[in-house]
C-alpha positions in Angstrom: 202.0 152.2 44.3 203.1 155.5 45.8 206.7 156.0 46.9 205.8 156.2 50.6 203.8 153.0 50.5 206.7 151.2 48.8 209.3 152.5 51.2 207.1 152.1 54.4 206.1 148.5 53.7 209.7 147.5 53.0 211.0 149.4 56.0 208.6 147.9 58.4 209.4 144.4 57.5 213.1 145.0 57.3 213.4 146.6 60.7 211.5 143.8 62.3 213.8 141.2 60.7 211.1 139.2 59.0 212.4 136.5 56.7 213.9 138.1 53.6 211.7 135.9 51.3 208.6 137.8 52.6 210.0 141.2 51.7 208.7 142.1 48.2 211.1 144.3 46.2 209.5 146.1 43.3 211.0 145.1 40.0 211.5 148.7 39.0 212.7 151.5 41.3 213.9 154.8 40.1 217.0 156.3 41.8 214.9 158.5 44.1 212.9 155.5 45.3 216.1 153.5 45.8 217.6 156.3 48.0 214.4 156.4 50.1 214.6 152.7 50.7 218.3 152.8 51.5 217.8 155.7 54.0 214.8 153.8 55.6 216.6 150.5 56.0 220.3 149.7 56.0 221.2 153.5 55.9 218.8 154.4 58.8 220.7 156.3 61.5 219.3 154.2 64.4 219.9 150.9 62.5 223.6 151.9 62.2 223.6 152.6 65.9 221.6 149.6 66.9 222.3 147.1 64.1 220.4 143.9 63.2 222.3 140.8 62.2 225.0 141.6 59.7 224.1 138.6 57.6 220.5 139.6 57.5 221.3 143.1 56.2 223.7 141.6 53.7 221.0 139.3 52.3 218.6 142.2 52.1 221.0 144.3 50.1 221.8 141.4 47.8 218.1 140.9 47.1 217.6 144.5 46.2 220.6 144.5 43.9 219.7 141.2 42.2 216.1 142.3 41.7 217.1 145.5 40.0 219.9 144.0 38.0 217.7 141.1 36.8 215.0 143.5 35.6 217.3 145.7 33.7 217.3 148.7 36.0 219.4 151.4 34.3 220.9 152.9 37.4 221.4 151.3 40.9 222.2 153.5 43.8 225.9 153.2 44.6 225.5 153.1 48.3 223.9 149.7 48.1 227.2 148.3 46.6 229.3 150.3 49.2 227.4 149.0 52.2 227.3 145.4 50.8 231.1 145.6 50.7 231.1 146.8 54.2 229.0 143.9 55.4 231.1 141.4 53.5 234.3 142.7 55.0 233.1 142.8 58.6 232.8 139.9 61.0 229.8 139.7 63.3 230.7 137.9 66.4 228.3 139.7 68.7 226.0 137.5 70.8 223.1 139.9 70.4 221.4 142.0 67.7 218.5 144.4 67.5 215.0 144.5 66.0 213.2 147.7 65.4 209.4 147.9 65.6 207.6 151.0 64.2 205.0 152.5 66.5 202.2 155.0 65.6 200.5 157.4 68.0 202.8 156.3 70.8 205.2 158.1 73.1 208.1 156.7 71.0 208.1 156.2 67.3 209.7 152.8 67.4 210.7 150.2 69.9 214.3 149.0 69.6 214.7 145.5 71.2 218.0 143.8 71.8 217.8 140.0 71.5 220.1 137.0 71.5 221.2 135.8 68.1 220.1 132.3 69.2 216.7 131.0 70.1 218.2 129.2 73.1 221.1 130.9 74.8 222.6 130.6 78.3 220.2 127.9 79.1 217.1 130.0 78.5 214.6 130.8 75.7 213.9 134.2 77.3 216.4 136.2 75.3 214.2 136.4 72.2 210.8 137.9 71.4 208.4 135.0 70.7 205.1 134.9 68.9 203.0 134.9 72.1 204.6 138.1 73.2 203.8 139.8 69.9 200.2 138.5 70.1 199.8 139.6 73.7 201.1 143.1 72.8 198.6 143.3 70.0 195.8 142.2 72.4 196.8 144.9 74.9 196.8 147.7 72.4 193.5 146.5 71.0 192.1 146.6 74.5 193.9 149.7 75.6 190.8 151.0 77.4 190.8 147.9 79.6 194.5 148.4 80.6 194.3 152.2 81.1 195.1 153.3 84.7 195.7 149.7 85.9 198.6 148.5 87.9 200.1 145.7 85.8 202.6 142.9 86.7 204.1 140.9 83.8 205.5 137.5 84.7 208.4 136.3 82.5 208.9 139.6 80.8 211.8 138.2 78.7 213.4 141.0 76.6 210.5 143.3 77.4 208.6 143.7 74.1 205.1 143.3 75.5 205.6 145.5 78.5 207.3 148.3 76.5 204.4 148.2 74.1 201.9 148.6 77.0 203.9 151.5 78.5 204.1 153.2 75.1 200.5 152.8 73.9 198.2 151.7 76.7 198.6 154.3 79.5 198.6 152.0 82.6 198.9 153.5 86.0 202.1 151.5 86.6 204.0 148.5 85.2 206.1 145.9 86.8 208.4 143.8 84.6 209.7 140.6 86.1 211.9 137.7 85.3 214.5 135.6 87.2 217.3 134.5 84.8 220.3 136.8 85.3 221.1 137.1 81.6 217.4 137.8 80.8 217.2 140.5 83.4 220.4 142.1 82.0 218.9 142.4 78.5 215.5 143.4 79.9 217.1 146.3 81.8 219.0 147.5 78.8 215.8 147.4 76.6 213.8 149.3 79.2 216.5 151.9 79.6 216.8 152.3 75.8 213.1 152.7 75.1 211.6 154.4 78.2 213.3 157.8 78.3 210.2 159.6 77.0 207.7 157.4 79.0 206.6 159.0 82.2 204.6 156.1 83.6 205.9 154.4 86.8 207.7 151.2 85.9 210.1 148.9 87.6 212.0 145.7 86.9 212.0 143.0 89.6 213.8 139.7 90.0 210.9 137.4 90.7 211.3 133.6 90.6 207.8 132.1 90.8 208.7 130.1 93.9 209.4 133.3 95.7 205.9 134.6 95.3 204.6 134.6 98.8 201.3 134.9 100.7 201.3 138.7 101.1 202.8 139.7 97.7 199.4 140.3 96.1 198.5 142.8 98.7 202.0 144.4 98.8 202.1 144.9 95.0 198.4 145.9 94.7 198.3 144.9 91.1 195.0 144.9 89.1 196.2 142.8 86.2 198.8 140.0 85.8 199.9 139.3 82.2 202.3 136.7 80.7 203.2 135.4 77.3 204.7 132.0 76.3 205.2 130.8 79.9 203.2 127.6 79.1 205.8 125.2 77.7 207.1 123.0 80.5 204.7 120.9 82.5 207.1 120.7 85.5 206.7 124.5 86.0 202.9 124.5 86.0 202.5 124.0 89.8 204.9 127.0 90.5 203.2 129.2 88.0 199.6 128.3 89.1 200.5 128.7 92.8 202.1 132.1 92.1 199.1 133.3 90.1 196.9 132.1 93.0 198.9 134.1 95.6 198.9 137.2 93.4 195.2 137.1 92.4 193.2 135.7 95.3 192.9 139.1 97.1 190.9 141.9 95.5 189.7 141.9 91.9 193.0 141.1 90.1 192.6 139.5 86.7 195.0 137.6 84.5 195.7 137.6 80.8 197.9 134.8 79.4 199.0 134.3 75.8 200.3 130.9 74.8 201.7 129.6 71.4 200.1 126.2 70.7 203.0 124.1 69.7 201.9 121.1 71.7 198.1 120.8 72.4 198.7 118.2 75.1 200.9 120.6 77.1 198.2 123.3 76.9 195.4 120.9 77.8 197.4 119.8 80.9 197.9 123.4 81.9 194.1 124.1 81.6 193.4 121.0 83.7 195.7 122.1 86.5 194.4 125.7 86.2 190.9 124.5 86.7 191.7 122.2 89.6 193.7 125.1 91.2 190.6 127.2 91.6 190.7 129.4 88.5 187.9 130.1 86.1 189.1 131.2 82.6 187.9 131.7 79.1 189.5 132.2 75.7 189.4 135.7 74.5 189.9 137.2 71.1 193.2 137.2 69.3 193.3 140.4 67.3 194.7 140.7 63.9 198.3 141.9 63.8 198.4 145.6 63.0 201.6 146.8 64.8 203.8 143.8 64.6 204.3 141.3 61.7 203.2 137.8 62.2 205.9 135.5 60.7 205.0 132.3 62.4 201.7 130.6 61.5 201.7 128.6 64.8 198.4 129.5 66.5 198.2 131.6 69.7 195.5 131.3 72.4 194.9 134.2 74.8 192.9 133.5 77.9 191.4 135.7 80.6 191.3 134.2 84.1 190.4 135.0 87.7 190.8 133.1 90.9 187.4 131.9 92.1 188.2 129.6 95.0 188.0 132.0 97.9 188.3 129.1 100.5 191.8 128.0 99.3 
């Protein structure tokens, strides 16, 4: 295995904060290779500026040291020990941390996404990147020709990973991020500000509770495509979501792309039932293999393409 392949594979997984157990550390690394891995991970300048969880980085360094020590490595790069002492001696009481996603052929070379340390925080699940958002982002990049020059609205943008991927790699005409929880909007704004300085496509963040989508909004916004990921989880919200989609999509040729993680088949089936009775036609579309992001949750994801067909309602 060449040095670059070793370093790049480890770096990509580390930056995305995949479980430490899924990061394979070669049993033998010479000093030059160790320095390369250090500089690409815990020693990376942007990781130092936008750090991941301290305990995550600590476990990563411990795994490297243990792997090399257990396999009789003659020399271990001293900076691994130094930075481990730094991690052990520092508290980490921040409510958020960062994940870094390497990009290729984009306007930026990586997306840096600030997230909550907890899956549920401040009464919402919108402060983390979920599997559906990663899958939808992959779908959008795979179908970049379909998205090119379109005016796109994303419902429930969360921390912004899908939308920032689209802005970076899919060349839409414009992009509207939207959410409604104040804390989510705060993190969303910070992520868009952090990652969009070199992106010259029109984009905006709007506070959009689904109940505030009104009769004329579809015409006012003039969007060609509505996308959303992991908004299908609470049956009580389905009427608001479906009515909002109807108001946005029933004028013109607007289409919708929804990604949903299948954790409860009954919930998804109920959504499909209400979607059908609400005047929509839809079909499941392909779910591309992950090539940009790293799939670390085996829960299946469905992606559907939909349009509003009941012109009399």
